[in-house]
VMD Tcl script that draws the C-alpha trace (Angstrom):
set ca {
  {99.16 101.57 106.63}
  {96.62 104.19 105.61}
  {97.04 107.24 103.40}
  {96.19 110.42 105.31}
  {95.51 113.77 103.67}
  {93.62 116.98 104.29}
  {90.46 118.33 102.67}
  {89.93 122.10 102.59}
  {86.61 123.75 101.77}
  {88.51 126.95 101.05}
  {86.26 129.37 102.93}
  {87.06 133.05 103.07}
  {85.35 135.91 104.87}
  {86.31 139.57 105.28}
  {85.79 139.34 109.07}
  {88.83 140.46 111.13}
  {88.63 137.10 112.92}
  {89.22 135.17 109.68}
  {92.68 134.11 108.60}
  {91.43 134.07 105.01}
  {89.77 137.37 104.18}
  {89.86 137.09 100.39}
  {89.98 134.58 97.56}
  {93.67 135.40 97.12}
  {94.32 134.49 100.75}
  {92.64 131.11 100.34}
  {94.43 130.26 97.10}
  {97.91 131.12 98.40}
  {97.32 129.50 101.78}
  {96.03 126.28 100.19}
  {99.26 126.02 98.21}
  {101.29 126.71 101.36}
  {99.34 124.11 103.35}
  {99.99 121.49 100.66}
  {103.72 122.24 100.93}
  {103.59 122.06 104.73}
  {101.56 118.84 104.71}
  {104.07 117.22 102.36}
  {106.93 118.22 104.66}
  {105.07 116.67 107.61}
  {104.68 113.37 105.76}
  {100.99 113.60 104.86}
  {99.88 111.78 101.73}
  {97.25 114.06 100.18}
  {96.09 117.66 99.72}
  {92.47 117.90 98.54}
  {90.12 120.81 97.90}
  {86.34 121.08 97.85}
  {84.66 122.84 94.91}
  {81.57 125.04 95.29}
  {80.19 127.59 92.85}
  {78.55 130.95 93.66}
  {80.14 130.83 97.13}
  {83.12 132.39 98.91}
  {84.98 129.11 98.50}
  {87.23 127.44 95.98}
  {85.33 127.22 92.70}
  {87.87 126.67 89.90}
  {90.22 123.87 90.97}
  {92.61 123.34 88.06}
  {94.74 126.51 88.29}
  {95.09 125.82 92.01}
  {95.94 122.14 91.52}
  {98.54 123.09 88.91}
  {100.15 125.58 91.30}
  {100.12 123.01 94.11}
  {101.72 120.51 91.74}
  {104.46 122.96 90.79}
  {105.28 123.66 94.45}
  {105.30 120.06 95.73}
  {107.04 116.86 94.71}
  {105.23 113.76 95.99}
  {101.99 114.50 97.81}
  {98.75 113.47 96.08}
  {96.63 116.41 94.90}
  {92.90 116.07 94.54}
  {89.37 117.34 94.69}
  {86.44 116.26 96.80}
  {84.44 116.88 94.65}
  {83.97 118.62 91.29}
  {80.27 119.00 90.52}
  {79.85 117.51 87.05}
  {76.55 119.33 86.47}
  {78.66 122.46 85.86}
  {81.40 120.95 83.70}
  {82.19 120.89 79.99}
  {83.79 117.43 80.02}
  {86.11 118.06 77.05}
  {87.45 121.36 78.35}
  {87.79 119.74 81.77}
  {89.81 116.91 80.20}
  {92.31 119.44 78.82}
  {92.57 121.25 82.16}
  {92.96 118.00 84.06}
  {95.59 116.71 81.65}
  {97.61 119.91 82.02}
  {97.43 119.95 85.83}
  {98.31 116.26 86.02}
  {101.36 116.66 83.80}
  {102.58 119.64 85.85}
  {102.30 117.53 89.02}
  {104.05 114.54 87.47}
  {100.95 112.34 87.57}
  {99.80 113.00 91.15}
  {96.22 114.15 90.53}
  {93.42 112.24 92.30}
  {90.28 113.87 90.90}
  {87.06 113.43 92.84}
  {83.97 114.14 90.75}
  {80.27 113.75 91.48}
  {76.70 114.86 90.96}
  {77.40 117.57 93.52}
  {75.51 118.87 96.50}
  {72.79 121.49 96.98}
  {74.23 124.77 95.76}
  {74.03 128.46 96.64}
  {71.67 129.35 93.78}
  {68.73 127.66 92.09}
  {69.85 125.45 89.20}
  {73.25 127.10 89.11}
  {74.43 124.85 86.30}
  {71.96 126.58 83.96}
  {74.01 129.77 84.30}
  {76.98 127.75 83.03}
  {75.01 126.81 79.94}
  {73.90 123.29 80.86}
  {70.48 121.71 81.19}
  {69.29 118.12 81.47}
  {68.22 116.52 78.21}
  {64.54 115.60 77.82}
  {63.73 112.84 80.30}
  {66.93 113.44 82.30}
  {67.33 114.60 85.87}
  {70.21 116.87 86.87}
  {71.87 113.80 88.43}
  {71.56 111.98 85.09}
  {73.18 114.96 83.39}
  {76.09 114.87 85.86}
  {76.67 111.17 85.20}
  {76.46 111.77 81.43}
  {79.09 114.51 81.69}
  {81.21 112.17 83.80}
  {80.99 109.35 81.27}
  {82.11 111.66 78.44}
  {85.00 112.92 80.58}
  {86.09 109.38 81.43}
  {85.97 108.40 77.77}
  {88.05 111.27 76.41}
  {90.81 111.05 79.05}
  {91.48 107.49 77.88}
  {93.44 109.15 75.08}
  {91.79 107.52 72.10}
  {91.40 109.59 68.93}
  {87.83 110.56 68.08}
  {87.92 113.84 66.08}
  {88.22 113.95 62.29}
  {91.30 116.02 61.35}
  {91.02 119.03 59.08}
  {92.48 118.18 55.62}
  {94.11 121.63 55.60}
  {95.25 122.07 59.22}
  {97.25 124.97 60.59}
  {99.87 122.50 61.88}
  {100.74 118.97 60.72}
  {98.64 116.25 62.35}
  {99.62 112.72 63.31}
  {97.81 110.04 61.30}
  {94.29 108.98 62.22}
  {91.65 110.54 64.42}
  {92.79 113.18 66.90}
  {92.51 113.11 70.69}
  {92.40 115.96 73.15}
  {95.76 117.36 74.21}
  {97.57 117.46 76.47}
  {96.90 113.83 77.35}
  {98.17 112.48 80.67}
  {98.56 108.70 80.66}
  {97.23 107.04 83.80}
  {94.84 109.81 84.83}
  {91.83 107.64 84.01}
  {92.78 105.31 86.89}
  {92.90 108.25 89.31}
  {89.31 109.46 88.99}
  {87.07 109.10 92.06}
  {83.30 109.33 92.38}
  {81.76 110.99 95.43}
  {78.87 108.67 96.27}
  {76.09 109.42 98.76}
  {74.24 106.13 98.34}
  {75.05 102.46 97.97}
  {73.65 102.42 94.43}
  {75.90 105.23 93.18}
  {78.90 103.59 94.87}
  {78.16 100.41 92.93}
  {77.77 102.42 89.69}
  {81.17 104.03 90.35}
  {82.69 100.58 90.76}
  {81.25 99.38 87.48}
  {82.65 102.50 85.79}
  {86.12 101.79 87.18}
  {86.27 104.86 89.41}
  {87.66 104.98 92.92}
  {85.21 105.81 95.71}
  {85.01 108.94 97.84}
  {82.55 108.90 100.74}
  {82.17 112.00 102.86}
  {80.59 112.83 106.23}
  {77.13 112.84 104.63}
  {75.25 109.84 103.31}
  {71.72 108.99 102.27}
  {70.13 107.22 105.24}
  {69.32 103.75 103.93}
  {68.80 101.82 107.18}
  {68.73 104.09 110.25}
  {71.99 102.55 111.46}
  {74.88 104.71 112.75}
  {76.66 106.67 110.05}
  {79.94 104.77 110.18}
  {78.11 101.44 109.91}
  {76.13 102.56 106.85}
  {79.29 103.96 105.28}
  {81.15 100.70 105.89}
  {78.30 98.82 104.22}
  {78.53 101.22 101.26}
  {82.26 100.52 100.94}
  {81.72 96.77 101.04}
  {79.00 97.06 98.38}
  {81.42 99.08 96.22}
  {84.17 96.50 96.59}
  {81.83 93.66 95.72}
  {80.64 95.52 92.60}
  {84.27 96.24 91.69}
  {85.12 92.56 91.94}
  {82.09 91.59 89.84}
  {83.11 94.12 87.15}
  {86.39 92.25 86.67}
  {88.73 95.26 86.81}
  {92.42 94.39 86.77}
  {93.48 96.90 89.42}
  {92.28 97.56 92.95}
  {89.78 100.35 93.49}
  {90.71 102.84 96.18}
  {88.34 104.17 98.84}
  {88.56 107.39 100.85}
  {86.43 108.67 103.71}
  {86.54 112.17 105.18}
  {86.28 113.07 108.85}
  {86.59 116.05 111.16}
  {89.15 114.80 113.69}
  {90.93 117.02 116.20}
  {93.56 115.80 118.64}
  {93.53 118.07 121.69}
  {97.20 118.43 122.59}
  {97.38 122.04 123.83}
  {95.22 124.77 125.30}
  {94.53 126.37 121.92}
  {93.13 123.09 120.63}
  {90.88 122.80 123.65}
  {89.57 126.35 123.21}
  {88.76 125.78 119.53}
  {87.49 122.20 119.62}
  {87.01 121.11 123.22}
  {83.24 121.03 122.74}
  {83.29 119.33 119.34}
  {82.43 115.68 118.84}
  {78.99 114.41 119.76}
  {76.68 112.16 117.82}
  {75.48 111.48 114.30}
  {72.63 113.66 113.09}
  {69.72 112.68 110.87}
  {67.90 115.19 108.68}
  {66.63 116.01 105.20}
  {68.87 117.45 102.50}
  {67.92 117.90 98.85}
  {64.66 116.00 99.56}
  {66.52 112.91 100.83}
  {66.70 111.69 104.39}
  {70.39 111.79 105.22}
  {72.73 110.92 108.06}
  {75.57 113.27 108.98}
  {78.61 111.72 110.63}
  {79.90 112.95 113.96}
  {83.09 114.92 114.52}
  {85.87 113.60 116.73}
  {87.73 115.81 119.21}
  {89.52 114.50 122.29}
  {92.83 113.83 123.97}
  {94.93 111.51 121.74}
  {94.55 108.35 123.85}
  {90.77 108.66 123.99}
  {90.64 109.69 120.34}
  {92.47 106.51 119.36}
  {89.89 104.38 121.16}
  {86.98 106.24 119.55}
  {88.43 105.97 116.05}
  {89.13 102.28 116.55}
  {85.33 101.78 116.64}
  {84.73 103.57 113.32}
  {84.03 100.74 110.87}
  {84.21 102.89 107.73}
  {87.63 104.33 108.53}
  {88.83 100.77 109.06}
  {87.48 99.76 105.64}
  {88.99 102.70 103.74}
  {92.57 102.94 102.47}
  {92.57 106.77 102.55}
  {91.43 109.21 105.25}
  {90.86 112.89 104.44}
  {90.94 115.22 107.43}
  {88.64 118.22 106.96}
  {90.54 121.30 108.10}
  {89.27 124.67 109.36}
  {91.16 126.62 106.70}
  {90.19 130.03 108.11}
  {92.46 129.38 111.09}
  {95.54 129.75 108.89}
  {98.34 127.59 107.54}
  {100.41 127.22 110.71}
  {97.53 126.08 112.88}
  {96.17 123.67 110.26}
  {99.65 122.21 109.82}
  {99.69 121.69 113.59}
  {96.34 119.87 113.42}
  {97.63 117.56 110.67}
  {100.90 116.93 112.52}
  {99.01 116.08 115.72}
  {97.07 113.32 113.93}
  {100.18 111.97 112.19}
  {102.24 112.02 115.39}
  {99.86 111.32 118.26}
  {97.00 109.33 116.73}
  {97.97 107.50 113.53}
  {100.72 105.31 115.07}
  {98.37 104.08 117.79}
  {95.92 102.88 115.16}
  {98.53 101.23 112.94}
  {98.10 103.86 110.22}
  {101.79 104.74 110.37}
}
mol new
graphics top color blue
foreach p $ca { graphics top sphere $p radius 0.5 }
foreach p [lrange $ca 0 end-1] q [lrange $ca 1 end] { graphics top cylinder $p $q radius 0.2 }
display resetview
């Protein structure tokens, strides 16, 4: 069995050809797609976070609304860029959204990706400390966030408070028990995957990875997952760490699918992003029987317990629900995922 969810980048564009012409369209349709995915039997509804872009930028109001409209599907991010975050304020937002959902949040956080503007986090009031890189700053923010959502008191109470306080140091409220175990780190390298394991975070690995060997993408990603699991074991955690991978996978079951995605697929691509040599994983698009055989060869999908399907959100809720249903119905059973 494998958990299967969707990952939306939340694009909008005023073009007449777009099914999401405004931010309001994207927000409402993302909620509706989460509801539809739950009804279809999918396991997760995840959103990507980008700032200064016509995409989803502020995830917690959306996650709270998704939580209020659904009952059992996991709700998550892939990923929140911690360079931009106040970790204490984020802890309050995350606690609220998790409580509204009944403890279904699966929060992916990370150092983030190249953004739309130069040093965008500076506009949010953050800057690396002396001797830090922006990646160091993101990890520092993450460590503070992880610490405060544990729920331990750390703040000295006012001797003359507005409202009565419980005894001892105060923690942030609202606190959601168990959220700490549902934080994921989006890792692009083996080293950051191992760091995430030591920190007790689950692992998210996307369709982009630092090229560390020149091997095919899925092989490098599988090696990253195995390195994470080994580091998790060495850290002595008492629970199992989860691992998700994301893929663009389209089962071609009707003429509309073939028009949209009949020429998708292809090969991995190597290039340079953010001054690192990187490998970009291929997309999959084919008739279900052939798709099953192709996916059977993907070592990283086999290693992961969770698969996030990237969806073309601008094609609307109904069509994206069809894409998800096609995978659940025509592909997943043939691979033993259902």
